[in-house]
C-alpha positions, 0 to 999 in steps of 0.5 A, a space after each residue: 673095947 667094952 661092949 655097948 650096954 643097954 643103959 648106955 644105948 638108952 642114955 645116949 639120945 637122952 643126953 644129946 637132947 631127946 626126951 624119950 628113948 627105947 630099943 627094939 630088935 628084929 624079934 620086937 618087929 617080927 611079922 610086921 610090914 616091910 618097913 619094919 624089916 631092919 635088914 633092908 637098911 642094915 643087913 645083919 641088924 640086931 637092934 635099933 635105938 629109937 628116940 623122940 625130940 618134942 616140938 615147942 608146945 608154946 608155938 602150937 596154938 598160935 600156929 593152928 590159929 594162924 597168928 604165928 608161923 614160927 612153928 615151921 622154924 621149930 619143926 625144921 630145926 627140931 627135925 634136923 636136930 633129931 637127925 643130928 642125934 642119930 648121926 652122932 650116935 651112929 658115928 660113935 658106934 661105928 668108931 667102936 667097931 659096930 655096924 650102924 645105919 642112922 635113920 633120918 626123921 624125914 625125907 628119906 625114901 626107898 628108891 626101889 619101890 614101883 614109883 621110886 621116891 614118890 611112893 614115900 616108903 622109908 627105909 625103916 618105919 620109926 613110928 612102928 619101931 617106937 611102938 614096938 619098944 614102948 615110946 607110945 602108940 599109933 593114933 587114928 592119924 597114923 602118927 605116934 602118940 605119946 602120953 606126955 607130948 601127944 604126937 608133937 615130936 620128931 623121931 630118930 633112930 640108929 640101926 646097929 649090929 650091937 646086941 641089945 635087950 629091947 624095951 617093952 611095949 606099952 599095953 594097948 589099954 594106955 592108948 589115949 586115942 579114942 577115935 575122936 577124929 579131930 585129926 581127920 577134921 583138921 585135914 583139908 585133903 581127907 587123908 584119914 579114914 574112920 575105920 580101925 586097923 591093926 597089924 600083927 607085929 612082935 607077937 602082938 596085935 598093934 593098932 595102927 592108923 587107917 590112912 589113904 595114899 601118902 601122896 594125898 597128905 604130902 600135897 597140902 603138908 608141903 605147902 602146894 595147896 591149903 584151902 579147905 573144900 568149904 572155903 572157910 579156913 586153910 592151912 598156912 599155905 596160900 595155895 588153892 589148887 584142886 583137892 581130888 577125891 580119888 587117891 590115884 590122882 594124888 600120884 601126879 597132882 603135886 608134880 602138876 603144880 610144883 613149879 608154881 609152888 617153887 616160884 613163890 617167895 618163901 619168908 622164914 626157915 626152909 628145909 629140903 624135900 627131894 620130891 620137890 624137883 627144882 629148888 627142893 625148898 619146902 616149908 611146913 604149912 600143915 601138920 595139923 593132924 600132928 598138932 591138934 592131937 593131945 592127950 587131953 580131949 579138951 585141948 584137942 577140941 580147943 586146938 581144932 576150933 582155933 584151926 577152923 576159926 583161924 581164917 584163910 592165909 594169903 601171901 604178899 609178893 615177899 612171901 609174908 603170910 597172914 590170915 584174913 576172912 574167907 571173903 577177904 581172901 577170895 577177893 585178894 586172890 581174884 584181884 591178883 594179876 593173872 601171872 601172879 594168881 597162877 602161883 596159887 590157883 588154876 582158876 
């Protein structure tokens, strides 16, 4: 058997449909947090192949403006595709005699953390791996940002015991994040902090986002709620459940309202989230920090304005969503029969 070469390892995800690829090793990730430890997912790991698949850029602004929800379908399909690339590479390498562990792009959580899967800790952090091998940087949002695609891409990876030479990280001087805080302004749950945080990893200082409890982000991103505290705009979610100030309240609030969420009809593509006990069905209704961010500051400003001026989403009995003015939305929800209004509000 010919050994797996660095060039082949880098080309495999690109040939299968990814736009970016890189290789990291335990040394690249040395000193990082627990989610940078490759041995957790694959004891004896020697390297990891990581890659990115971009979302459809033409769907981003209609989504933010709440004119079209098609980006939900594209994000689901692209994320599934990323996982498929990881699985195919893993299958080939396993057949060649290597040990492997594919890393799912989403919804894979460690079960041995204090609160199990509800702590939302991945087996390995794809974004930290991607930073360590030169795919991009971490923005204030805590997301990977890239020079070409911003943060609008899905990551995937394969951990292996194949010995591969790592690709080099990018210099911090090329990080386009200027802490404009468009990501924070696009978040209904105030998930992102303003302060800058760095970690030591791979013998260098790596700037990372400064975010609050992960459950705080998941609550609106999964669609349970979406109305901004101002009442002037929303995500694609028609929900208007409370947005507590304290992080600790978000550990349980999703479970408090998940039954109402799952009783709503969903029109369009769905994915499956193990945290939504019941049908486990989910649609993306936010990800606004991910899609507002762009290398061009003018594009960021335009996208944020589209989001915040795009009105408030309501939903009919068939699960069809549309954006209306804040006043229309408030009247629509208040006029709903009580048994139906409880699906969107506790008032």
